[in-house]
C-alpha positions as CSV (number, residue, x, y, z in Angstrom):
1,M,27.0,-12.9,24.2
2,V,23.7,-11.6,24.0
3,S,21.4,-10.2,21.3
4,L,21.6,-6.4,21.6
5,F,23.0,-3.8,19.2
6,D,24.2,-0.6,20.6
7,E,26.7,1.6,19.0
8,G,26.0,4.8,20.4
9,A,23.1,7.3,20.5
10,F,22.2,9.4,17.4
11,A,22.6,13.2,17.8
12,P,19.7,14.9,19.7
13,C,17.2,17.0,17.6
14,P,17.8,20.8,17.9
15,A,15.4,23.1,19.5
16,P,13.4,24.9,18.7
17,F,12.3,22.7,15.7
18,N,9.7,22.2,13.1
19,L,9.5,19.1,11.1
20,A,8.4,21.0,8.0
21,A,11.1,23.6,8.0
22,H,13.5,20.9,8.5
23,V,12.4,19.1,5.5
24,L,12.6,21.9,3.1
25,E,15.6,23.9,4.3
26,A,18.0,22.1,2.0
27,G,15.8,22.9,-1.0
28,S,15.6,26.7,-0.3
29,A,19.4,26.9,-1.2
30,T,18.5,25.7,-4.7
31,P,15.3,27.0,-5.3
32,D,15.3,26.5,-9.2
33,K,16.0,22.9,-8.8
34,V,13.1,20.2,-9.4
35,A,11.8,19.1,-6.1
36,L,9.4,16.6,-7.6
37,A,8.6,15.5,-11.0
38,I,5.4,13.6,-11.5
39,V,6.1,11.0,-14.3
40,K,4.3,9.3,-17.1
41,P,5.5,8.0,-20.4
42,T,4.2,11.2,-22.2
43,G,6.1,13.6,-20.2
44,A,6.3,15.0,-16.6
45,A,4.9,17.9,-14.2
46,R,7.6,19.4,-12.2
47,W,7.7,21.4,-9.0
48,S,10.8,23.4,-8.2
49,Y,11.8,23.9,-4.7
50,E,10.8,27.3,-4.9
51,R,7.4,26.5,-6.1
52,L,7.0,23.7,-3.5
53,I,7.9,25.8,-0.6
54,A,5.7,28.6,-1.6
55,A,2.6,26.1,-1.8
56,V,3.6,24.6,1.4
57,R,4.0,27.8,3.3
58,G,1.0,29.2,1.7
59,T,-1.3,26.2,2.6
60,A,0.1,27.1,6.3
61,T,-1.2,30.7,5.9
62,G,-4.6,29.4,4.6
63,L,-5.2,27.0,7.2
64,L,-4.3,29.6,10.0
65,E,-6.7,31.9,8.2
66,A,-9.6,29.6,8.0
67,G,-9.6,29.8,11.9
68,L,-7.2,26.7,13.0
69,V,-4.7,27.2,15.7
70,P,-1.6,25.5,16.3
71,G,-2.5,22.0,18.0
72,D,-5.4,21.4,16.3
73,I,-5.9,18.1,14.3
74,V,-6.6,18.0,10.5
75,L,-7.7,14.9,8.9
76,M,-6.4,14.3,5.4
77,R,-8.8,12.8,3.0
78,L,-7.1,13.3,-0.3
79,G,-6.0,11.3,-3.5
80,N,-3.2,10.4,-5.2
81,T,-2.1,14.0,-6.3
82,V,0.6,16.5,-5.3
83,D,-2.2,18.2,-2.9
84,F,-1.5,15.3,-0.3
85,P,2.1,16.2,0.6
86,I,1.8,20.0,0.3
87,A,-1.0,19.7,2.9
88,Y,0.8,17.5,4.9
89,L,3.6,19.9,5.2
90,G,1.6,23.0,5.3
91,A,-0.4,21.7,8.3
92,I,2.9,21.0,10.2
93,A,4.4,24.3,9.1
94,A,1.6,25.9,10.9
95,G,1.9,24.0,13.8
96,L,-1.2,21.6,13.3
97,V,-1.7,17.9,13.4
98,P,-2.3,16.3,10.2
99,V,-3.6,12.9,9.8
100,P,-3.0,11.2,6.3
101,T,-5.3,8.4,5.5
102,S,-5.8,6.2,2.4
103,S,-8.3,7.4,0.0
104,Q,-9.7,4.1,-0.3
105,L,-11.0,3.8,3.2
106,T,-14.9,3.9,3.0
107,E,-17.3,6.2,5.1
108,R,-17.6,3.2,7.8
109,E,-13.9,3.2,8.2
110,V,-13.4,7.0,8.5
111,A,-16.4,7.3,10.8
112,P,-14.3,5.8,13.9
113,M,-11.4,8.4,13.2
114,L,-13.7,11.6,13.3
115,D,-15.4,10.0,16.8
116,H,-11.7,9.5,18.2
117,L,-9.7,12.7,16.9
118,N,-12.7,15.1,16.7
119,P,-10.6,16.8,14.0
120,A,-10.8,20.6,13.8
121,A,-11.4,20.3,9.9
122,I,-11.1,18.0,7.0
123,L,-9.3,18.4,3.5
124,R,-11.3,16.5,1.2
125,G,-10.3,15.5,-2.4
126,E,-12.8,15.2,-5.1
127,G,-14.5,11.3,-5.2
128,V,-12.9,10.4,-1.8
129,S,-15.4,8.9,0.7
130,C,-16.1,10.8,4.1
131,P,-19.2,10.7,6.3
132,E,-21.5,13.6,6.6
133,T,-20.4,15.9,9.5
134,E,-20.6,19.3,10.9
135,I,-16.6,19.6,11.0
136,P,-15.7,22.4,8.4
137,V,-14.6,20.2,4.7
138,F,-12.0,22.2,2.7
139,G,-12.3,21.0,-0.9
140,P,-9.9,21.5,-3.7
141,K,-10.9,24.7,-4.8
142,R,-10.0,26.2,-1.4
143,F,-6.9,24.3,-0.4
144,E,-5.6,24.9,-3.9
145,A,-6.2,28.7,-3.8
146,W,-4.2,28.7,-0.7
147,H,-0.9,27.8,-2.5
148,R,-0.6,31.3,-3.8
149,L,-1.0,32.9,-0.3
150,P,1.6,34.8,1.6
151,P,4.2,32.3,3.4
152,A,3.2,31.8,6.9
153,P,6.3,31.7,9.6
154,W,7.5,28.4,10.5
155,H,5.7,27.5,13.9
156,M,8.8,26.5,15.9
157,G,8.9,24.7,19.2
158,D,9.6,21.6,21.3
159,P,10.9,18.9,19.3
160,E,8.8,16.4,21.4
161,R,5.4,18.0,20.4
162,L,2.7,16.1,18.4
163,A,3.7,16.6,14.7
164,Y,1.5,13.9,13.0
165,I,-1.0,11.1,13.5
166,I,-1.0,7.8,11.4
167,Y,-3.2,4.8,11.4
168,T,-2.1,1.4,11.6
169,S,-3.8,-1.9,11.9
170,G,-3.9,-3.5,15.4
171,T,-3.4,-7.0,16.1
172,S,-6.9,-6.8,17.5
173,G,-8.2,-5.8,13.8
174,I,-9.1,-2.2,15.4
175,P,-6.8,0.4,13.6
176,R,-4.6,2.3,16.0
177,A,-3.8,6.3,15.9
178,V,-0.1,6.4,16.1
179,G,1.2,9.9,17.3
180,H,4.5,10.8,16.2
181,A,6.8,14.1,17.4
182,H,8.3,16.6,15.5
183,R,11.6,14.9,15.9
184,A,10.6,11.7,13.9
185,I,12.0,13.5,10.7
186,W,15.4,14.1,12.3
187,A,15.7,10.2,13.1
188,R,15.4,9.4,9.4
189,Q,19.1,10.6,9.0
190,M,19.8,7.3,10.3
191,M,18.2,5.8,7.4
192,M,20.2,7.7,4.5
193,D,23.7,5.8,5.3
194,G,21.8,2.7,7.1
195,W,19.3,2.1,4.1
196,S,18.5,4.1,1.3
197,G,22.4,5.6,0.4
198,L,20.5,8.9,-0.8
199,R,22.7,11.9,-1.8
200,P,21.9,15.4,-2.8
201,N,22.3,14.7,-6.5
202,D,20.2,11.9,-6.3
203,R,16.9,11.1,-8.4
204,L,14.4,8.6,-6.4
205,L,11.7,7.0,-8.1
206,H,8.9,5.5,-5.7
207,A,6.6,3.4,-7.3
208,G,3.8,4.2,-4.7
209,A,1.1,6.6,-4.7
210,F,1.4,10.1,-2.8
211,N,-0.9,9.0,-0.3
212,W,0.8,6.1,1.0
213,T,3.0,6.6,4.1
214,Y,5.9,4.6,2.5
215,T,5.9,7.2,-0.5
216,L,5.4,10.2,2.2
217,G,8.5,9.3,3.9
218,T,10.9,7.4,1.6
219,G,9.6,8.7,-1.5
220,L,9.0,12.6,-0.6
221,M,10.5,13.5,2.5
222,D,13.7,11.7,2.7
223,P,14.8,13.2,-0.8
224,W,13.7,16.6,0.0
225,T,15.4,16.9,3.4
226,L,18.7,16.7,1.1
227,G,17.7,18.9,-1.5
228,A,17.3,15.7,-3.9
229,T,14.6,15.2,-6.7
230,A,11.6,13.0,-6.1
231,L,9.9,11.1,-9.0
232,I,6.5,10.0,-8.5
233,P,4.5,8.3,-11.2
234,A,1.3,10.1,-12.2
235,A,-2.1,8.6,-10.8
236,G,-3.1,5.4,-12.9
237,T,0.2,4.5,-14.1
238,D,0.4,1.0,-15.2
239,P,3.1,-0.9,-13.0
240,A,4.2,-2.3,-16.2
241,Q,5.5,1.4,-17.5
242,L,7.8,1.5,-14.3
243,S,11.1,0.4,-15.8
244,L,10.4,2.9,-18.9
245,L,10.0,5.7,-16.5
246,L,12.9,5.0,-14.4
247,K,14.9,5.1,-17.9
248,R,13.4,8.1,-19.3
249,N,14.1,10.1,-16.0
250,D,17.4,9.0,-15.1
251,A,16.3,7.6,-11.8
252,T,19.4,6.5,-9.6
253,I,17.4,5.1,-6.7
254,F,14.2,3.1,-7.0
255,A,11.9,2.3,-4.0
256,A,8.7,0.0,-4.1
257,A,7.3,-2.9,-2.2
258,P,8.3,-6.5,-3.2
259,G,5.3,-7.2,-5.0
260,V,6.1,-4.3,-7.7
261,Y,9.6,-5.9,-8.2
262,R,8.0,-9.2,-9.0
263,K,5.4,-7.3,-11.4
264,L,8.3,-5.7,-13.2
265,L,10.4,-9.0,-13.8
266,Q,7.4,-10.5,-15.6
267,A,8.8,-8.7,-18.7
268,P,12.2,-8.2,-20.2
269,L,13.6,-4.8,-18.4
270,P,15.3,-1.8,-20.5
271,T,18.7,-1.2,-19.7
272,M,18.6,1.7,-16.8
273,P,22.5,3.0,-16.9
274,K,21.7,5.8,-14.3
275,L,20.3,3.3,-11.8
276,H,22.4,2.7,-8.7
277,H,20.4,0.4,-6.5
278,G,16.8,-0.3,-5.2
279,L,15.3,-0.3,-2.0
280,S,12.2,-2.5,-0.6
281,A,10.1,-2.5,2.4
282,G,6.8,-3.2,3.2
283,E,6.9,-7.1,3.4
284,K,9.8,-9.5,3.4
285,L,11.6,-9.6,0.2
286,S,12.2,-12.9,-1.3
287,A,15.8,-14.2,-2.3
288,A,14.2,-15.2,-5.8
289,T,13.1,-11.7,-6.5
290,R,16.4,-10.1,-5.1
291,D,18.4,-12.2,-7.4
292,A,16.3,-11.8,-10.3
293,W,16.5,-8.2,-10.2
294,C,20.0,-8.3,-9.9
295,D,20.6,-10.3,-12.8
296,A,18.1,-8.4,-14.9
297,T,19.7,-4.9,-14.1
298,G,23.1,-5.1,-12.5
299,T,21.8,-3.4,-9.5
300,R,21.1,-4.6,-5.7
301,I,17.8,-4.2,-3.9
302,Y,18.3,-3.1,-0.2
303,E,16.0,-4.1,2.1
304,A,14.3,-2.6,5.4
305,F,12.2,-3.2,8.3
306,G,10.1,-0.9,10.1
307,M,6.6,-0.3,11.2
308,S,4.2,2.5,11.6
309,E,5.3,3.2,15.2
310,C,9.0,3.4,14.3
311,S,9.5,3.7,10.6
312,T,12.4,1.9,9.2
313,F,15.3,0.9,11.8
314,I,16.9,-2.5,10.7
315,S,18.2,-2.7,6.9
316,S,20.8,-3.3,4.6
317,A,22.4,-0.4,2.5
318,P,25.2,0.1,-0.2
319,A,27.6,1.0,2.6
320,H,26.5,-1.9,4.9
321,P,25.5,-4.7,2.8
322,C,24.2,-7.8,4.3
323,D,24.0,-11.5,3.7
324,A,21.0,-12.6,1.1
325,D,19.2,-14.5,3.9
326,R,19.4,-11.7,6.4
327,L,17.0,-8.6,7.1
328,G,19.8,-6.3,7.7
329,R,21.4,-4.5,10.7
330,P,20.2,-2.0,13.3
331,Q,21.3,1.3,11.8
332,V,24.0,2.9,13.5
333,G,22.4,5.3,16.2
334,R,19.7,2.9,17.0
335,R,19.5,0.5,19.9
336,V,18.0,-2.8,19.1
337,A,17.6,-6.1,20.9
338,I,16.1,-9.8,20.3
339,L,14.2,-10.3,23.7
340,G,13.0,-13.4,25.0
341,E,9.7,-14.1,27.0
342,D,11.2,-12.7,30.3
343,G,12.0,-9.3,28.4
344,A,15.7,-9.8,28.5
345,P,18.1,-10.1,25.6
346,V,18.3,-13.8,24.4
347,P,21.7,-15.2,23.2
348,L,22.9,-14.7,19.7
349,N,21.2,-16.7,17.0
350,V,18.2,-17.6,19.4
351,P,14.8,-16.5,18.3
352,G,12.9,-13.6,20.1
353,T,11.0,-10.4,19.7
354,I,12.6,-7.5,17.9
355,A,12.7,-4.6,20.0
356,V,13.6,-1.0,20.0
357,H,14.8,1.1,22.7
358,R,12.3,3.7,24.3
359,D,14.9,6.4,23.5
360,D,14.9,6.0,19.9
361,P,14.4,9.4,18.3
362,G,11.8,7.9,15.6
363,L,9.8,5.9,18.1
364,M,6.2,7.0,18.4
365,L,5.1,9.3,21.3
366,G,2.4,6.7,21.7
367,Y,-1.0,5.7,20.6
368,V,-3.2,8.6,20.7
369,D,-5.6,8.7,23.9
370,A,-4.8,5.0,24.6
371,P,-2.4,4.8,27.4
372,E,-3.2,1.4,28.2
373,D,-2.4,0.2,24.7
374,T,0.8,2.1,24.6
375,A,2.0,0.5,27.8
376,Q,1.1,-3.0,26.5
377,R,4.0,-2.5,23.7
378,F,6.7,-1.8,26.2
379,H,8.7,-4.1,28.5
380,G,10.6,-2.1,30.9
381,D,13.0,0.4,28.3
382,W,12.2,-1.6,25.2
383,F,9.3,-1.2,22.6
384,L,8.2,-4.7,21.4
385,T,7.6,-4.7,17.8
386,G,5.8,-8.2,17.6
387,D,8.1,-9.4,15.1
388,Q,10.2,-12.5,15.5
389,G,13.8,-12.4,14.7
390,S,17.3,-13.8,15.6
391,M,20.8,-11.7,15.8
392,D,23.9,-13.1,14.6
393,E,27.4,-12.2,15.7
394,D,27.9,-9.5,13.1
395,G,24.5,-8.0,14.4
396,Q,22.6,-9.2,11.4
397,I,19.0,-10.1,12.0
398,R,17.3,-12.9,10.4
399,Y,13.6,-12.3,10.0
400,L,11.1,-14.8,11.2
401,G,7.8,-13.2,10.6
402,R,5.2,-11.5,12.7
403,G,4.6,-13.1,16.3
404,D,0.7,-13.4,15.3
405,D,1.5,-14.9,11.9
406,M,3.5,-17.7,13.4
407,M,1.9,-20.9,12.7
408,N,1.4,-23.7,14.9
409,A,1.8,-27.1,13.7
410,G,1.7,-30.1,16.1
411,G,2.5,-27.8,18.7
412,Y,5.5,-26.3,17.1
413,R,5.7,-22.7,16.4
414,V,7.0,-22.2,12.4
415,S,7.6,-19.1,10.5
416,P,5.7,-18.7,7.4
417,L,8.5,-17.2,5.8
418,E,10.8,-20.1,6.4
419,V,8.3,-22.4,4.6
420,E,7.8,-20.0,1.8
421,A,11.4,-19.4,1.3
422,A,12.1,-23.2,1.0
423,L,9.3,-23.6,-1.5
424,A,9.5,-20.7,-3.6
425,D,11.7,-21.9,-6.5
426,L,9.8,-25.5,-7.0
427,P,9.1,-26.1,-10.5
428,G,6.1,-24.5,-12.0
429,I,5.3,-22.3,-8.7
430,A,4.9,-18.4,-9.7
431,E,4.4,-17.5,-6.0
432,I,3.5,-19.2,-3.0
433,G,2.1,-18.3,0.6
434,V,1.4,-20.3,3.6
435,T,-0.7,-20.5,6.5
436,D,-1.8,-22.8,9.2
437,V,-5.4,-24.1,9.2
438,A,-7.3,-25.7,12.1
439,V,-8.4,-29.3,10.8
440,K,-10.2,-30.0,14.1
441,E,-10.1,-28.4,17.5
442,G,-6.8,-28.2,18.8
443,V,-5.0,-29.5,15.6
444,S,-3.6,-27.5,12.8
445,V,-1.7,-28.2,9.9
446,I,0.3,-26.1,7.3
447,A,-1.4,-25.4,4.0
448,A,0.5,-23.5,1.0
449,V,-1.4,-21.7,-1.4
450,Y,0.3,-21.1,-4.8
451,V,0.0,-19.4,-8.1
452,A,0.8,-21.8,-11.2
453,D,-0.3,-22.0,-14.8
454,T,-1.9,-25.4,-14.2
455,E,-2.6,-27.6,-11.1
456,L,0.5,-29.2,-10.0
457,D,1.0,-32.7,-8.7
458,E,0.7,-32.6,-5.1
459,D,3.1,-35.9,-4.4
460,M,5.6,-34.1,-6.2
461,L,5.3,-31.0,-4.2
462,A,5.3,-32.7,-1.1
463,A,8.4,-34.7,-2.1
464,H,10.5,-31.6,-2.7
465,A,8.9,-30.1,0.7
466,A,10.3,-33.3,2.3
467,E,13.7,-32.9,1.1
468,R,13.9,-29.1,2.4
469,L,11.9,-28.9,5.4
470,A,11.7,-30.7,8.8
471,R,8.5,-33.0,8.9
472,Y,6.7,-30.7,11.2
473,K,7.3,-27.5,8.7
474,Q,5.9,-29.2,5.8
475,P,2.4,-28.4,4.2
476,R,-0.1,-30.9,4.3
477,A,-2.2,-29.5,1.7
478,F,-1.2,-27.6,-1.7
479,V,-4.0,-25.1,-3.2
480,R,-3.9,-23.6,-6.6
481,V,-5.2,-20.0,-7.1
482,D,-5.0,-17.5,-9.9
483,A,-3.8,-14.9,-7.7
484,L,-2.6,-14.4,-3.7
485,P,-4.5,-12.0,-1.9
486,R,-2.7,-8.8,-1.7
487,N,-3.6,-5.3,-0.7
488,A,-3.6,-2.2,-2.7
489,N,-0.1,-1.6,-2.5
490,G,0.8,-5.2,-3.4
491,K,1.1,-6.5,0.6
492,L,0.4,-10.1,0.9
493,I,-2.9,-10.4,3.3
494,R,-1.5,-13.4,5.2
495,K,-4.9,-13.9,7.1
496,A,-6.9,-14.2,3.9
497,L,-4.8,-17.3,2.7
498,K,-6.8,-19.2,5.4
499,D,-9.8,-18.8,3.1
500,H,-8.1,-20.1,0.2
501,A,-6.7,-23.0,2.0
502,I,-10.0,-24.3,3.1
503,S,-12.0,-23.2,0.0
């Protein structure tokens, strides 16, 4: 048998269609229900579905009255506030194309976006960087006043038309503009059963900021699509307070990156009787973190794998649990394969490239104005993720890391995640990351960068590694640091490990 998962296509998206209308349809039936609570230890700011829908549709009116027309691109330079999702949905409701971006981007990073996309307008929050431009810029006084305008009609149309654009880091180091269709939200229904287990009566607390795409999708759009309640920590919330917020706000589902779970586990956790389970995405969740969370809370963490080009499509779920050392299964309705270098599915349990079929309703339309880059990501009918994995007889996928993160040691390709998993529980180690380092031209060795209270005996570490790993997988150097390099969302910056390893 070959590594191909195909249990039938998901139901096609209806037409005409509008992403924002779909997200808010269920909530319109319960106008007084809390759609969003922005929570902090001293209380919460609440938005009912009635208030949320009015703000979204009023924003659509404001954008149209400002002279924008359906199809225009709107760059979002907004901070960690509720204005972010309101502007995003408001633009889509009007048939415009929002481009959500991180508020942490510098002017130097934003300037190429302006040149590439030539947006018709910019929504800019206070203190958020943006180059000087002739493009119309609307600030908070303007777009917050739009909330109170009469509602615009939903701009209905072909579900295949462009709905929004997000930027993702390219393997070349140059960010790519990923164009998604309105149908992308329709595809997220496969995640409800295949990952989140989300139901209309749930209260989902996402640890991320409003302006992170993981939060935007899993933390806001998904709960609102079902008429559930989204809980978002107020800007500036100390991550250590999240467990208290989970308890006080009766959260039933918690979503975060693995680094947040590790942070919470550094202190005793309160009892959280309402919590059903946790969700994790953004990077590989370690078995140690998963087990520690389960021991501390009595709940499981369900992991998902996805990317900007297709969101999450492989996962474990309450209804479909997977083995602890597996990433998950393709969600029912997806068609996923593990491909070899020839572009054909490899045999079961053989490593290859994780690929998703081009007909997946959640797959991007393509990289904006970059047809050659788009074509390079496809092999026939398959979109190549660039991530490595293997599939077993049950359809479960073992994750082996990014193709461009794979290490080369003595001519062998080695997954850094495999080495990290083998060494993560060594005595004294709090965290560990591994990378390959060139010691001379054409020769690389594996180095382990670890966090510990004190310098650990390298001979002891090497001896433990020899017990657990084949020789070519064993680190040849161990370097202690105070903290591993991570981005603002807690994700390991693997390429930065090389600087630590050779310092």
